[in-house]
C-alpha positions as CSV (number, residue, x, y, z in Angstrom):
1,M,0.1,0.1,0.2
2,L,1.3,3.5,-1.2
3,I,0.8,6.6,1.2
4,Y,1.0,9.5,0.0
5,I,1.8,12.7,2.0
6,I,0.5,16.0,1.0
7,N,1.7,19.3,2.6
8,M,-0.9,21.8,2.0
9,N,-1.1,25.4,3.3
10,N,-3.1,25.9,7.0
11,L,-6.7,26.5,6.4
12,Q,-8.2,28.8,8.7
13,V,-12.3,28.9,9.7
14,D,-13.9,31.2,11.4
15,V,-16.3,29.3,14.3
16,N,-18.8,30.6,16.5
17,D,-17.7,31.3,19.7
18,F,-16.7,27.2,21.5
19,A,-16.4,27.6,25.1
20,L,-13.2,25.0,26.7
21,D,-12.4,24.5,29.9
22,A,-10.5,27.8,30.1
23,P,-10.8,30.3,27.2
24,V,-12.7,30.8,24.1
25,V,-12.1,29.1,20.8
26,T,-13.2,32.0,17.8
27,K,-11.2,30.2,14.9
28,I,-9.5,26.7,13.9
29,E,-7.0,25.7,11.8
30,I,-7.3,22.6,9.6
31,E,-3.8,21.3,8.1
32,V,-3.6,17.5,7.0
33,M,-1.5,15.1,8.8
34,E,-1.6,12.5,6.4
35,M,-3.3,11.5,3.1
36,A,-3.8,8.0,1.8
37,L,-5.4,8.0,-1.7
38,N,-8.5,6.1,-2.0
39,S,-7.8,5.3,1.7
40,H,-8.1,7.8,4.3
41,V,-7.4,11.6,5.4
42,S,-6.1,12.9,8.7
43,F,-6.3,16.2,9.9
44,I,-5.1,17.9,12.8
45,V,-7.3,20.7,13.8
46,R,-5.8,24.1,16.0
47,Y,-7.9,25.8,18.5
48,L,-7.3,29.1,18.2
49,N,-8.9,32.2,20.6
50,L,-9.0,35.8,19.5
51,A,-5.4,36.8,19.2
52,G,-4.7,33.7,17.2
53,N,-3.0,31.6,20.4
54,L,-3.1,27.8,20.1
55,L,-5.8,26.6,23.0
56,D,-5.9,22.9,22.0
57,N,-5.3,20.4,18.9
58,K,-8.0,18.0,17.9
59,F,-7.0,15.1,15.4
60,V,-10.0,14.1,12.9
61,K,-9.7,11.6,10.1
62,I,-11.9,10.8,7.0
63,E,-12.2,7.4,5.7
64,G,-15.0,4.9,4.3
65,D,-18.1,6.5,2.6
66,E,-16.6,9.9,4.0
67,Y,-13.9,10.0,2.2
68,N,-15.4,8.9,-0.9
69,A,-18.1,11.5,-1.0
70,W,-14.9,14.1,-0.4
71,G,-14.7,14.4,-4.3
72,D,-12.5,17.7,-5.3
73,D,-14.6,20.3,-3.2
74,D,-12.7,21.4,-0.1
75,N,-16.0,23.0,1.4
76,Y,-17.3,19.4,2.4
77,I,-14.1,18.5,4.2
78,T,-14.1,21.9,6.3
79,N,-17.8,21.1,7.1
80,L,-17.4,17.7,7.9
81,V,-14.3,18.5,10.2
82,L,-17.0,21.3,11.8
83,T,-19.6,18.9,12.3
84,K,-17.2,16.1,14.0
85,L,-15.8,18.7,16.2
86,G,-19.1,20.0,17.3
87,L,-18.5,23.5,16.0
88,T,-20.4,25.5,13.8
89,K,-19.0,28.4,11.1
90,T,-19.4,32.0,12.3
91,V,-21.9,33.9,9.4
């Protein structure tokens, strides 16, 4: 099995305030950690406060039917990651 690692630019997404045990998350940054074509992709999601300081990291793996539904629409991934983490995008 071949594993491809793709270095993508970071993607920041404004989200509605999401309270952690301490400060408030106002933005997330999504980065691909691992991608195996036709199999899965793993992301690290950085929780940031209003000043852009790192508050926490979460890991999200997309595979199976979710991976197959991705196609070439990165908005799909953004929305899926937000849903998996219980976050909503600001309007």
